C-alpha positions, 0 to 999 in steps of 0.5 A: 560930954560923951553924948555930944554936949558942949554946954552945961548949966549949973545952979549957982548953989552948986558952984562948990561942986564945980571944983570937983569936975575933971580938968578935961570937962572944964576945958571942953565944956562951956559951963554957965551958972544961973541963980534962978529959973528965969535966968536959966531959961534966958541963958538957954535961949541965947 
């Protein structure tokens, strides 16, 4: 976020870690979860 990122992609397996993010990050970032590398690539390109 400090470097200008507006979107972050997190593996679904790490969804439990989502709860540990500060509210400021959750409010300012677009957070997307993916379950496999193909899905991550598709989301990154769209």
